[in-house]
mmCIF file of the protein (N, C-alpha, C, O) and its ligand, coordinates in Angstrom:
data_MODEL
# 
_entry.id   MODEL 
# 
loop_
_entity.id 
_entity.type 
_entity.pdbx_number_of_molecules 
1 polymer     1 
2 non-polymer 1 
# 
_entity_poly.entity_id                      1 
_entity_poly.type                           'polypeptide(L)' 
_entity_poly.nstd_linkage                   no 
_entity_poly.nstd_monomer                   no 
_entity_poly.pdbx_seq_one_letter_code       
;(UNK)(UNK)(UNK)(UNK)(UNK)(UNK)(UNK)(UNK)(UNK)(UNK)(UNK)(UNK)(UNK)(UNK)(UNK)(UNK)
(UNK)(UNK)(UNK)(UNK)(UNK)(UNK)(UNK)(UNK)(UNK)(UNK)(UNK)(UNK)(UNK)(UNK)(UNK)(UNK)
(UNK)(UNK)(UNK)(UNK)(UNK)(UNK)(UNK)(UNK)(UNK)(UNK)(UNK)(UNK)(UNK)(UNK)(UNK)(UNK)
(UNK)(UNK)(UNK)
;
_entity_poly.pdbx_seq_one_letter_code_can   XXXXXXXXXXXXXXXXXXXXXXXXXXXXXXXXXXXXXXXXXXXXXXXXXXX 
_entity_poly.pdbx_strand_id                 A 
# 
loop_
_entity_poly_seq.entity_id 
_entity_poly_seq.num 
_entity_poly_seq.mon_id 
_entity_poly_seq.hetero 
1 1  UNK n 
1 2  UNK n 
1 3  UNK n 
1 4  UNK n 
1 5  UNK n 
1 6  UNK n 
1 7  UNK n 
1 8  UNK n 
1 9  UNK n 
1 10 UNK n 
1 11 UNK n 
1 12 UNK n 
1 13 UNK n 
1 14 UNK n 
1 15 UNK n 
1 16 UNK n 
1 17 UNK n 
1 18 UNK n 
1 19 UNK n 
1 20 UNK n 
1 21 UNK n 
1 22 UNK n 
1 23 UNK n 
1 24 UNK n 
1 25 UNK n 
1 26 UNK n 
1 27 UNK n 
1 28 UNK n 
1 29 UNK n 
1 30 UNK n 
1 31 UNK n 
1 32 UNK n 
1 33 UNK n 
1 34 UNK n 
1 35 UNK n 
1 36 UNK n 
1 37 UNK n 
1 38 UNK n 
1 39 UNK n 
1 40 UNK n 
1 41 UNK n 
1 42 UNK n 
1 43 UNK n 
1 44 UNK n 
1 45 UNK n 
1 46 UNK n 
1 47 UNK n 
1 48 UNK n 
1 49 UNK n 
1 50 UNK n 
1 51 UNK n 
# 
loop_
_struct_asym.id 
_struct_asym.entity_id 
A 1 
B 2 
# 
loop_
_chem_comp.id 
_chem_comp.type 
_chem_comp.mon_nstd_flag 
UNK 'L-peptide linking' . 
ZN  non-polymer         . 
# 
_pdbx_entity_nonpoly.entity_id   2 
_pdbx_entity_nonpoly.name        ? 
_pdbx_entity_nonpoly.comp_id     ZN 
# 
_pdbx_nonpoly_scheme.asym_id         B 
_pdbx_nonpoly_scheme.entity_id       2 
_pdbx_nonpoly_scheme.mon_id          ZN 
_pdbx_nonpoly_scheme.ndb_seq_num     1 
_pdbx_nonpoly_scheme.pdb_seq_num     101 
_pdbx_nonpoly_scheme.auth_seq_num    101 
_pdbx_nonpoly_scheme.pdb_mon_id      ZN 
_pdbx_nonpoly_scheme.auth_mon_id     ZN 
_pdbx_nonpoly_scheme.pdb_strand_id   A 
_pdbx_nonpoly_scheme.pdb_ins_code    . 
# 
loop_
_atom_site.group_PDB 
_atom_site.id 
_atom_site.type_symbol 
_atom_site.label_atom_id 
_atom_site.label_alt_id 
_atom_site.label_comp_id 
_atom_site.label_asym_id 
_atom_site.label_entity_id 
_atom_site.label_seq_id 
_atom_site.pdbx_PDB_ins_code 
_atom_site.Cartn_x 
_atom_site.Cartn_y 
_atom_site.Cartn_z 
_atom_site.occupancy 
_atom_site.B_iso_or_equiv 
_atom_site.pdbx_formal_charge 
_atom_site.auth_seq_id 
_atom_site.auth_comp_id 
_atom_site.auth_asym_id 
_atom_site.auth_atom_id 
_atom_site.pdbx_PDB_model_num 
ATOM   1   N  N  . UNK A 1 1  ? -7.746  16.436 9.901  1.00 0.00 ? 1   UNK A N  1 
ATOM   2   C  CA . UNK A 1 1  ? -7.948  17.885 9.874  1.00 0.00 ? 1   UNK A CA 1 
ATOM   3   C  C  . UNK A 1 1  ? -7.575  18.477 11.229 1.00 0.00 ? 1   UNK A C  1 
ATOM   4   O  O  . UNK A 1 1  ? -7.928  17.948 12.283 1.00 0.00 ? 1   UNK A O  1 
ATOM   5   N  N  . UNK A 1 2  ? -6.856  19.580 11.166 1.00 0.00 ? 2   UNK A N  1 
ATOM   6   C  CA . UNK A 1 2  ? -6.505  20.310 12.379 1.00 0.00 ? 2   UNK A CA 1 
ATOM   7   C  C  . UNK A 1 2  ? -7.001  21.738 12.243 1.00 0.00 ? 2   UNK A C  1 
ATOM   8   O  O  . UNK A 1 2  ? -6.865  22.361 11.190 1.00 0.00 ? 2   UNK A O  1 
ATOM   9   N  N  . UNK A 1 3  ? -7.565  22.236 13.300 1.00 0.00 ? 3   UNK A N  1 
ATOM   10  C  CA . UNK A 1 3  ? -7.913  23.650 13.322 1.00 0.00 ? 3   UNK A CA 1 
ATOM   11  C  C  . UNK A 1 3  ? -7.321  24.265 14.574 1.00 0.00 ? 3   UNK A C  1 
ATOM   12  O  O  . UNK A 1 3  ? -7.287  23.640 15.634 1.00 0.00 ? 3   UNK A O  1 
ATOM   13  N  N  . UNK A 1 4  ? -6.853  25.502 14.441 1.00 0.00 ? 4   UNK A N  1 
ATOM   14  C  CA . UNK A 1 4  ? -6.246  26.155 15.583 1.00 0.00 ? 4   UNK A CA 1 
ATOM   15  C  C  . UNK A 1 4  ? -6.590  27.635 15.562 1.00 0.00 ? 4   UNK A C  1 
ATOM   16  O  O  . UNK A 1 4  ? -6.902  28.216 14.523 1.00 0.00 ? 4   UNK A O  1 
ATOM   17  N  N  . UNK A 1 5  ? -6.521  28.219 16.746 1.00 0.00 ? 5   UNK A N  1 
ATOM   18  C  CA . UNK A 1 5  ? -6.854  29.628 16.888 1.00 0.00 ? 5   UNK A CA 1 
ATOM   19  C  C  . UNK A 1 5  ? -5.599  30.463 16.722 1.00 0.00 ? 5   UNK A C  1 
ATOM   20  O  O  . UNK A 1 5  ? -4.540  30.132 17.256 1.00 0.00 ? 5   UNK A O  1 
ATOM   21  N  N  . UNK A 1 6  ? -5.730  31.567 15.963 1.00 0.00 ? 6   UNK A N  1 
ATOM   22  C  CA . UNK A 1 6  ? -4.590  32.459 15.780 1.00 0.00 ? 6   UNK A CA 1 
ATOM   23  C  C  . UNK A 1 6  ? -4.383  33.366 16.983 1.00 0.00 ? 6   UNK A C  1 
ATOM   24  O  O  . UNK A 1 6  ? -3.359  34.044 17.073 1.00 0.00 ? 6   UNK A O  1 
ATOM   25  N  N  . UNK A 1 7  ? -5.331  33.391 17.904 1.00 0.00 ? 7   UNK A N  1 
ATOM   26  C  CA . UNK A 1 7  ? -5.293  34.391 18.969 1.00 0.00 ? 7   UNK A CA 1 
ATOM   27  C  C  . UNK A 1 7  ? -5.201  33.819 20.370 1.00 0.00 ? 7   UNK A C  1 
ATOM   28  O  O  . UNK A 1 7  ? -4.978  34.567 21.322 1.00 0.00 ? 7   UNK A O  1 
ATOM   29  N  N  . UNK A 1 8  ? -5.367  32.513 20.521 1.00 0.00 ? 8   UNK A N  1 
ATOM   30  C  CA . UNK A 1 8  ? -5.199  31.885 21.823 1.00 0.00 ? 8   UNK A CA 1 
ATOM   31  C  C  . UNK A 1 8  ? -4.747  30.441 21.590 1.00 0.00 ? 8   UNK A C  1 
ATOM   32  O  O  . UNK A 1 8  ? -4.435  30.067 20.460 1.00 0.00 ? 8   UNK A O  1 
ATOM   33  N  N  . UNK A 1 9  ? -4.710  29.634 22.641 1.00 0.00 ? 9   UNK A N  1 
ATOM   34  C  CA . UNK A 1 9  ? -4.171  28.273 22.529 1.00 0.00 ? 9   UNK A CA 1 
ATOM   35  C  C  . UNK A 1 9  ? -5.202  27.241 22.088 1.00 0.00 ? 9   UNK A C  1 
ATOM   36  O  O  . UNK A 1 9  ? -4.918  26.044 22.104 1.00 0.00 ? 9   UNK A O  1 
ATOM   37  N  N  . UNK A 1 10 ? -6.394  27.686 21.695 1.00 0.00 ? 10  UNK A N  1 
ATOM   38  C  CA . UNK A 1 10 ? -7.445  26.742 21.312 1.00 0.00 ? 10  UNK A CA 1 
ATOM   39  C  C  . UNK A 1 10 ? -7.053  25.955 20.063 1.00 0.00 ? 10  UNK A C  1 
ATOM   40  O  O  . UNK A 1 10 ? -6.483  26.501 19.119 1.00 0.00 ? 10  UNK A O  1 
ATOM   41  N  N  . UNK A 1 11 ? -7.371  24.663 20.078 1.00 0.00 ? 11  UNK A N  1 
ATOM   42  C  CA . UNK A 1 11 ? -7.222  23.889 18.849 1.00 0.00 ? 11  UNK A CA 1 
ATOM   43  C  C  . UNK A 1 11 ? -8.146  22.682 18.889 1.00 0.00 ? 11  UNK A C  1 
ATOM   44  O  O  . UNK A 1 11 ? -8.592  22.265 19.957 1.00 0.00 ? 11  UNK A O  1 
ATOM   45  N  N  . UNK A 1 12 ? -8.428  22.126 17.717 1.00 0.00 ? 12  UNK A N  1 
ATOM   46  C  CA . UNK A 1 12 ? -9.225  20.910 17.620 1.00 0.00 ? 12  UNK A CA 1 
ATOM   47  C  C  . UNK A 1 12 ? -8.661  20.094 16.470 1.00 0.00 ? 12  UNK A C  1 
ATOM   48  O  O  . UNK A 1 12 ? -8.183  20.637 15.474 1.00 0.00 ? 12  UNK A O  1 
ATOM   49  N  N  . UNK A 1 13 ? -8.726  18.780 16.629 1.00 0.00 ? 13  UNK A N  1 
ATOM   50  C  CA . UNK A 1 13 ? -8.114  17.920 15.626 1.00 0.00 ? 13  UNK A CA 1 
ATOM   51  C  C  . UNK A 1 13 ? -8.869  16.610 15.527 1.00 0.00 ? 13  UNK A C  1 
ATOM   52  O  O  . UNK A 1 13 ? -9.407  16.118 16.519 1.00 0.00 ? 13  UNK A O  1 
ATOM   53  N  N  . UNK A 1 14 ? -8.908  16.052 14.338 1.00 0.00 ? 14  UNK A N  1 
ATOM   54  C  CA . UNK A 1 14 ? -9.486  14.718 14.179 1.00 0.00 ? 14  UNK A CA 1 
ATOM   55  C  C  . UNK A 1 14 ? -8.627  13.672 14.888 1.00 0.00 ? 14  UNK A C  1 
ATOM   56  O  O  . UNK A 1 14 ? -9.094  12.558 15.127 1.00 0.00 ? 14  UNK A O  1 
ATOM   57  N  N  . UNK A 1 15 ? -7.377  14.008 15.229 1.00 0.00 ? 15  UNK A N  1 
ATOM   58  C  CA . UNK A 1 15 ? -6.529  13.097 15.995 1.00 0.00 ? 15  UNK A CA 1 
ATOM   59  C  C  . UNK A 1 15 ? -7.084  12.848 17.393 1.00 0.00 ? 15  UNK A C  1 
ATOM   60  O  O  . UNK A 1 15 ? -6.754  11.848 18.032 1.00 0.00 ? 15  UNK A O  1 
ATOM   61  N  N  . UNK A 1 16 ? -7.927  13.764 17.864 1.00 0.00 ? 16  UNK A N  1 
ATOM   62  C  CA . UNK A 1 16 ? -8.508  13.613 19.195 1.00 0.00 ? 16  UNK A CA 1 
ATOM   63  C  C  . UNK A 1 16 ? -9.755  12.727 19.190 1.00 0.00 ? 16  UNK A C  1 
ATOM   64  O  O  . UNK A 1 16 ? -10.415 12.578 20.218 1.00 0.00 ? 16  UNK A O  1 
ATOM   65  N  N  . UNK A 1 17 ? -10.074 12.144 18.046 1.00 0.00 ? 17  UNK A N  1 
ATOM   66  C  CA . UNK A 1 17 ? -11.206 11.230 17.970 1.00 0.00 ? 17  UNK A CA 1 
ATOM   67  C  C  . UNK A 1 17 ? -12.481 11.865 17.459 1.00 0.00 ? 17  UNK A C  1 
ATOM   68  O  O  . UNK A 1 17 ? -13.507 11.191 17.358 1.00 0.00 ? 17  UNK A O  1 
ATOM   69  N  N  . UNK A 1 18 ? -12.440 13.150 17.133 1.00 0.00 ? 18  UNK A N  1 
ATOM   70  C  CA . UNK A 1 18 ? -13.618 13.821 16.592 1.00 0.00 ? 18  UNK A CA 1 
ATOM   71  C  C  . UNK A 1 18 ? -13.657 13.670 15.075 1.00 0.00 ? 18  UNK A C  1 
ATOM   72  O  O  . UNK A 1 18 ? -12.617 13.568 14.424 1.00 0.00 ? 18  UNK A O  1 
ATOM   73  N  N  . UNK A 1 19 ? -14.870 13.657 14.520 1.00 0.00 ? 19  UNK A N  1 
ATOM   74  C  CA . UNK A 1 19 ? -15.007 13.642 13.071 1.00 0.00 ? 19  UNK A CA 1 
ATOM   75  C  C  . UNK A 1 19 ? -14.672 15.026 12.514 1.00 0.00 ? 19  UNK A C  1 
ATOM   76  O  O  . UNK A 1 19 ? -14.603 16.000 13.264 1.00 0.00 ? 19  UNK A O  1 
ATOM   77  N  N  . UNK A 1 20 ? -14.465 15.112 11.198 1.00 0.00 ? 20  UNK A N  1 
ATOM   78  C  CA . UNK A 1 20 ? -14.179 16.407 10.593 1.00 0.00 ? 20  UNK A CA 1 
ATOM   79  C  C  . UNK A 1 20 ? -15.337 17.377 10.816 1.00 0.00 ? 20  UNK A C  1 
ATOM   80  O  O  . UNK A 1 20 ? -15.127 18.568 11.042 1.00 0.00 ? 20  UNK A O  1 
ATOM   81  N  N  . UNK A 1 21 ? -16.562 16.852 10.750 1.00 0.00 ? 21  UNK A N  1 
ATOM   82  C  CA . UNK A 1 21 ? -17.723 17.710 11.013 1.00 0.00 ? 21  UNK A CA 1 
ATOM   83  C  C  . UNK A 1 21 ? -17.677 18.268 12.416 1.00 0.00 ? 21  UNK A C  1 
ATOM   84  O  O  . UNK A 1 21 ? -17.987 19.439 12.640 1.00 0.00 ? 21  UNK A O  1 
ATOM   85  N  N  . UNK A 1 22 ? -17.286 17.423 13.372 1.00 0.00 ? 22  UNK A N  1 
ATOM   86  C  CA . UNK A 1 22 ? -17.225 17.842 14.772 1.00 0.00 ? 22  UNK A CA 1 
ATOM   87  C  C  . UNK A 1 22 ? -16.151 18.901 14.972 1.00 0.00 ? 22  UNK A C  1 
ATOM   88  O  O  . UNK A 1 22 ? -16.360 19.877 15.691 1.00 0.00 ? 22  UNK A O  1 
ATOM   89  N  N  . UNK A 1 23 ? -15.003 18.708 14.336 1.00 0.00 ? 23  UNK A N  1 
ATOM   90  C  CA . UNK A 1 23 ? -13.918 19.687 14.431 1.00 0.00 ? 23  UNK A CA 1 
ATOM   91  C  C  . UNK A 1 23 ? -14.357 21.020 13.841 1.00 0.00 ? 23  UNK A C  1 
ATOM   92  O  O  . UNK A 1 23 ? -14.094 22.078 14.414 1.00 0.00 ? 23  UNK A O  1 
ATOM   93  N  N  . UNK A 1 24 ? -15.030 20.966 12.687 1.00 0.00 ? 24  UNK A N  1 
ATOM   94  C  CA . UNK A 1 24 ? -15.522 22.199 12.067 1.00 0.00 ? 24  UNK A CA 1 
ATOM   95  C  C  . UNK A 1 24 ? -16.530 22.898 12.964 1.00 0.00 ? 24  UNK A C  1 
ATOM   96  O  O  . UNK A 1 24 ? -16.515 24.120 13.105 1.00 0.00 ? 24  UNK A O  1 
ATOM   97  N  N  . UNK A 1 25 ? -17.405 22.102 13.567 1.00 0.00 ? 25  UNK A N  1 
ATOM   98  C  CA . UNK A 1 25 ? -18.433 22.679 14.428 1.00 0.00 ? 25  UNK A CA 1 
ATOM   99  C  C  . UNK A 1 25 ? -17.794 23.365 15.633 1.00 0.00 ? 25  UNK A C  1 
ATOM   100 O  O  . UNK A 1 25 ? -18.201 24.460 16.021 1.00 0.00 ? 25  UNK A O  1 
ATOM   101 N  N  . UNK A 1 26 ? -16.784 22.708 16.224 1.00 0.00 ? 26  UNK A N  1 
ATOM   102 C  CA . UNK A 1 26 ? -16.097 23.284 17.380 1.00 0.00 ? 26  UNK A CA 1 
ATOM   103 C  C  . UNK A 1 26 ? -15.392 24.585 16.998 1.00 0.00 ? 26  UNK A C  1 
ATOM   104 O  O  . UNK A 1 26 ? -15.372 25.542 17.773 1.00 0.00 ? 26  UNK A O  1 
ATOM   105 N  N  . UNK A 1 27 ? -14.811 24.611 15.793 1.00 0.00 ? 27  UNK A N  1 
ATOM   106 C  CA . UNK A 1 27 ? -14.121 25.813 15.339 1.00 0.00 ? 27  UNK A CA 1 
ATOM   107 C  C  . UNK A 1 27 ? -15.103 26.969 15.197 1.00 0.00 ? 27  UNK A C  1 
ATOM   108 O  O  . UNK A 1 27 ? -14.806 28.095 15.595 1.00 0.00 ? 27  UNK A O  1 
ATOM   109 N  N  . UNK A 1 28 ? -16.273 26.687 14.628 1.00 0.00 ? 28  UNK A N  1 
ATOM   110 C  CA . UNK A 1 28 ? -17.293 27.729 14.479 1.00 0.00 ? 28  UNK A CA 1 
ATOM   111 C  C  . UNK A 1 28 ? -17.757 28.200 15.854 1.00 0.00 ? 28  UNK A C  1 
ATOM   112 O  O  . UNK A 1 28 ? -17.940 29.396 16.079 1.00 0.00 ? 28  UNK A O  1 
ATOM   113 N  N  . UNK A 1 29 ? -17.944 27.259 16.763 1.00 0.00 ? 29  UNK A N  1 
ATOM   114 C  CA . UNK A 1 29 ? -18.356 27.623 18.126 1.00 0.00 ? 29  UNK A CA 1 
ATOM   115 C  C  . UNK A 1 29 ? -17.332 28.539 18.779 1.00 0.00 ? 29  UNK A C  1 
ATOM   116 O  O  . UNK A 1 29 ? -17.691 29.526 19.422 1.00 0.00 ? 29  UNK A O  1 
ATOM   117 N  N  . UNK A 1 30 ? -16.052 28.209 18.612 1.00 0.00 ? 30  UNK A N  1 
ATOM   118 C  CA . UNK A 1 30 ? -14.999 29.028 19.212 1.00 0.00 ? 30  UNK A CA 1 
ATOM   119 C  C  . UNK A 1 30 ? -15.031 30.437 18.627 1.00 0.00 ? 30  UNK A C  1 
ATOM   120 O  O  . UNK A 1 30 ? -14.889 31.424 19.349 1.00 0.00 ? 30  UNK A O  1 
ATOM   121 N  N  . UNK A 1 31 ? -15.217 30.516 17.322 1.00 0.00 ? 31  UNK A N  1 
ATOM   122 C  CA . UNK A 1 31 ? -15.302 31.824 16.671 1.00 0.00 ? 31  UNK A CA 1 
ATOM   123 C  C  . UNK A 1 31 ? -16.499 32.623 17.186 1.00 0.00 ? 31  UNK A C  1 
ATOM   124 O  O  . UNK A 1 31 ? -16.383 33.812 17.484 1.00 0.00 ? 31  UNK A O  1 
ATOM   125 N  N  . UNK A 1 32 ? -17.655 31.954 17.287 1.00 0.00 ? 32  UNK A N  1 
ATOM   126 C  CA . UNK A 1 32 ? -18.878 32.643 17.723 1.00 0.00 ? 32  UNK A CA 1 
ATOM   127 C  C  . UNK A 1 32 ? -18.732 33.113 19.167 1.00 0.00 ? 32  UNK A C  1 
ATOM   128 O  O  . UNK A 1 32 ? -19.173 34.207 19.518 1.00 0.00 ? 32  UNK A O  1 
ATOM   129 N  N  . UNK A 1 33 ? -18.108 32.279 20.001 1.00 0.00 ? 33  UNK A N  1 
ATOM   130 C  CA . UNK A 1 33 ? -18.009 32.608 21.419 1.00 0.00 ? 33  UNK A CA 1 
ATOM   131 C  C  . UNK A 1 33 ? -16.972 33.686 21.693 1.00 0.00 ? 33  UNK A C  1 
ATOM   132 O  O  . UNK A 1 33 ? -17.151 34.497 22.603 1.00 0.00 ? 33  UNK A O  1 
ATOM   133 N  N  . UNK A 1 34 ? -15.882 33.710 20.916 1.00 0.00 ? 34  UNK A N  1 
ATOM   134 C  CA . UNK A 1 34 ? -14.752 34.574 21.257 1.00 0.00 ? 34  UNK A CA 1 
ATOM   135 C  C  . UNK A 1 34 ? -14.472 35.638 20.206 1.00 0.00 ? 34  UNK A C  1 
ATOM   136 O  O  . UNK A 1 34 ? -13.829 36.645 20.505 1.00 0.00 ? 34  UNK A O  1 
ATOM   137 N  N  . UNK A 1 35 ? -14.948 35.429 18.970 1.00 0.00 ? 35  UNK A N  1 
ATOM   138 C  CA . UNK A 1 35 ? -14.595 36.324 17.881 1.00 0.00 ? 35  UNK A CA 1 
ATOM   139 C  C  . UNK A 1 35 ? -13.184 36.109 17.373 1.00 0.00 ? 35  UNK A C  1 
ATOM   140 O  O  . UNK A 1 35 ? -12.696 36.877 16.545 1.00 0.00 ? 35  UNK A O  1 
ATOM   141 N  N  . UNK A 1 36 ? -12.518 35.057 17.870 1.00 0.00 ? 36  UNK A N  1 
ATOM   142 C  CA . UNK A 1 36 ? -11.148 34.766 17.440 1.00 0.00 ? 36  UNK A CA 1 
ATOM   143 C  C  . UNK A 1 36 ? -11.127 34.193 16.024 1.00 0.00 ? 36  UNK A C  1 
ATOM   144 O  O  . UNK A 1 36 ? -12.097 33.595 15.559 1.00 0.00 ? 36  UNK A O  1 
ATOM   145 N  N  . UNK A 1 37 ? -10.007 34.391 15.363 1.00 0.00 ? 37  UNK A N  1 
ATOM   146 C  CA . UNK A 1 37 ? -9.829  33.834 14.027 1.00 0.00 ? 37  UNK A CA 1 
ATOM   147 C  C  . UNK A 1 37 ? -9.291  32.416 14.133 1.00 0.00 ? 37  UNK A C  1 
ATOM   148 O  O  . UNK A 1 37 ? -8.244  32.183 14.737 1.00 0.00 ? 37  UNK A O  1 
ATOM   149 N  N  . UNK A 1 38 ? -10.011 31.474 13.545 1.00 0.00 ? 38  UNK A N  1 
ATOM   150 C  CA . UNK A 1 38 ? -9.586  30.075 13.564 1.00 0.00 ? 38  UNK A CA 1 
ATOM   151 C  C  . UNK A 1 38 ? -9.093  29.699 12.171 1.00 0.00 ? 38  UNK A C  1 
ATOM   152 O  O  . UNK A 1 38 ? -9.790  29.903 11.176 1.00 0.00 ? 38  UNK A O  1 
ATOM   153 N  N  . UNK A 1 39 ? -7.886  29.150 12.114 1.00 0.00 ? 39  UNK A N  1 
ATOM   154 C  CA . UNK A 1 39 ? -7.319  28.716 10.842 1.00 0.00 ? 39  UNK A CA 1 
ATOM   155 C  C  . UNK A 1 39 ? -7.253  27.197 10.832 1.00 0.00 ? 39  UNK A C  1 
ATOM   156 O  O  . UNK A 1 39 ? -7.322  26.558 11.882 1.00 0.00 ? 39  UNK A O  1 
ATOM   157 N  N  . UNK A 1 40 ? -7.120  26.624 9.647  1.00 0.00 ? 40  UNK A N  1 
ATOM   158 C  CA . UNK A 1 40 ? -7.103  25.168 9.574  1.00 0.00 ? 40  UNK A CA 1 
ATOM   159 C  C  . UNK A 1 40 ? -5.909  24.682 8.775  1.00 0.00 ? 40  UNK A C  1 
ATOM   160 O  O  . UNK A 1 40 ? -5.419  25.357 7.870  1.00 0.00 ? 40  UNK A O  1 
ATOM   161 N  N  . UNK A 1 41 ? -5.461  23.503 9.133  1.00 0.00 ? 41  UNK A N  1 
ATOM   162 C  CA . UNK A 1 41 ? -4.410  22.825 8.387  1.00 0.00 ? 41  UNK A CA 1 
ATOM   163 C  C  . UNK A 1 41 ? -5.013  21.541 7.843  1.00 0.00 ? 41  UNK A C  1 
ATOM   164 O  O  . UNK A 1 41 ? -5.571  20.738 8.591  1.00 0.00 ? 41  UNK A O  1 
ATOM   165 N  N  . UNK A 1 42 ? -4.897  21.356 6.557  1.00 0.00 ? 42  UNK A N  1 
ATOM   166 C  CA . UNK A 1 42 ? -5.305  20.078 5.973  1.00 0.00 ? 42  UNK A CA 1 
ATOM   167 C  C  . UNK A 1 42 ? -4.036  19.328 5.594  1.00 0.00 ? 42  UNK A C  1 
ATOM   168 O  O  . UNK A 1 42 ? -3.259  19.786 4.756  1.00 0.00 ? 42  UNK A O  1 
ATOM   169 N  N  . UNK A 1 43 ? -3.838  18.197 6.204  1.00 0.00 ? 43  UNK A N  1 
ATOM   170 C  CA . UNK A 1 43 ? -2.647  17.422 5.898  1.00 0.00 ? 43  UNK A CA 1 
ATOM   171 C  C  . UNK A 1 43 ? -2.801  16.775 4.529  1.00 0.00 ? 43  UNK A C  1 
ATOM   172 O  O  . UNK A 1 43 ? -3.888  16.319 4.174  1.00 0.00 ? 43  UNK A O  1 
ATOM   173 N  N  . UNK A 1 44 ? -1.713  16.735 3.756  1.00 0.00 ? 44  UNK A N  1 
ATOM   174 C  CA . UNK A 1 44 ? -1.790  16.086 2.446  1.00 0.00 ? 44  UNK A CA 1 
ATOM   175 C  C  . UNK A 1 44 ? -2.018  14.585 2.608  1.00 0.00 ? 44  UNK A C  1 
ATOM   176 O  O  . UNK A 1 44 ? -1.665  14.011 3.638  1.00 0.00 ? 44  UNK A O  1 
ATOM   177 N  N  . UNK A 1 45 ? -2.603  13.953 1.599  1.00 0.00 ? 45  UNK A N  1 
ATOM   178 C  CA . UNK A 1 45 ? -2.784  12.505 1.670  1.00 0.00 ? 45  UNK A CA 1 
ATOM   179 C  C  . UNK A 1 45 ? -1.447  11.796 1.793  1.00 0.00 ? 45  UNK A C  1 
ATOM   180 O  O  . UNK A 1 45 ? -0.447  12.281 1.265  1.00 0.00 ? 45  UNK A O  1 
ATOM   181 N  N  . UNK A 1 46 ? -1.403  10.656 2.479  1.00 0.00 ? 46  UNK A N  1 
ATOM   182 C  CA . UNK A 1 46 ? -0.137  9.982  2.798  1.00 0.00 ? 46  UNK A CA 1 
ATOM   183 C  C  . UNK A 1 46 ? 0.673   9.565  1.581  1.00 0.00 ? 46  UNK A C  1 
ATOM   184 O  O  . UNK A 1 46 ? 1.895   9.463  1.690  1.00 0.00 ? 46  UNK A O  1 
ATOM   185 N  N  . UNK A 1 47 ? 0.067   9.320  0.439  1.00 0.00 ? 47  UNK A N  1 
ATOM   186 C  CA . UNK A 1 47 ? 0.790   8.815  -0.724 1.00 0.00 ? 47  UNK A CA 1 
ATOM   187 C  C  . UNK A 1 47 ? 1.281   9.922  -1.649 1.00 0.00 ? 47  UNK A C  1 
ATOM   188 O  O  . UNK A 1 47 ? 1.751   9.636  -2.751 1.00 0.00 ? 47  UNK A O  1 
ATOM   189 N  N  . UNK A 1 48 ? 1.183   11.183 -1.225 1.00 0.00 ? 48  UNK A N  1 
ATOM   190 C  CA . UNK A 1 48 ? 1.432   12.289 -2.145 1.00 0.00 ? 48  UNK A CA 1 
ATOM   191 C  C  . UNK A 1 48 ? 2.888   12.389 -2.586 1.00 0.00 ? 48  UNK A C  1 
ATOM   192 O  O  . UNK A 1 48 ? 3.172   12.946 -3.646 1.00 0.00 ? 48  UNK A O  1 
ATOM   193 N  N  . UNK A 1 49 ? 3.811   11.861 -1.793 1.00 0.00 ? 49  UNK A N  1 
ATOM   194 C  CA . UNK A 1 49 ? 5.230   12.010 -2.114 1.00 0.00 ? 49  UNK A CA 1 
ATOM   195 C  C  . UNK A 1 49 ? 5.816   10.888 -2.950 1.00 0.00 ? 49  UNK A C  1 
ATOM   196 O  O  . UNK A 1 49 ? 7.022   10.867 -3.192 1.00 0.00 ? 49  UNK A O  1 
ATOM   197 N  N  . UNK A 1 50 ? 4.992   9.961  -3.392 1.00 0.00 ? 50  UNK A N  1 
ATOM   198 C  CA . UNK A 1 50 ? 5.498   8.860  -4.197 1.00 0.00 ? 50  UNK A CA 1 
ATOM   199 C  C  . UNK A 1 50 ? 6.008   9.373  -5.543 1.00 0.00 ? 50  UNK A C  1 
ATOM   200 O  O  . UNK A 1 50 ? 5.337   10.170 -6.200 1.00 0.00 ? 50  UNK A O  1 
ATOM   201 N  N  . UNK A 1 51 ? 7.178   8.922  -5.949 1.00 0.00 ? 51  UNK A N  1 
ATOM   202 C  CA . UNK A 1 51 ? 7.701   9.301  -7.250 1.00 0.00 ? 51  UNK A CA 1 
ATOM   203 C  C  . UNK A 1 51 ? 7.553   8.133  -8.221 1.00 0.00 ? 51  UNK A C  1 
ATOM   204 O  O  . UNK A 1 51 ? 7.936   8.246  -9.385 1.00 0.00 ? 51  UNK A O  1 
HETATM 205 ZN ZN . ZN  B 2 .  ? -9.131  31.631 20.478 1.00 0.00 2 101 ZN  A ZN 1 
# 
């Protein structure tokens, strides 16, 4: 899971070693602290393109 801010360079990702819950919590914190809009990208599962 990746989350990023539409209004500044803030982002959080499970690639950084955080759990999805932690990433979500950080996104909410960023919103509460700044009022910025945070959007998320959910990557598709790795096997989705198999034909
Ligand atoms: Zn921001």
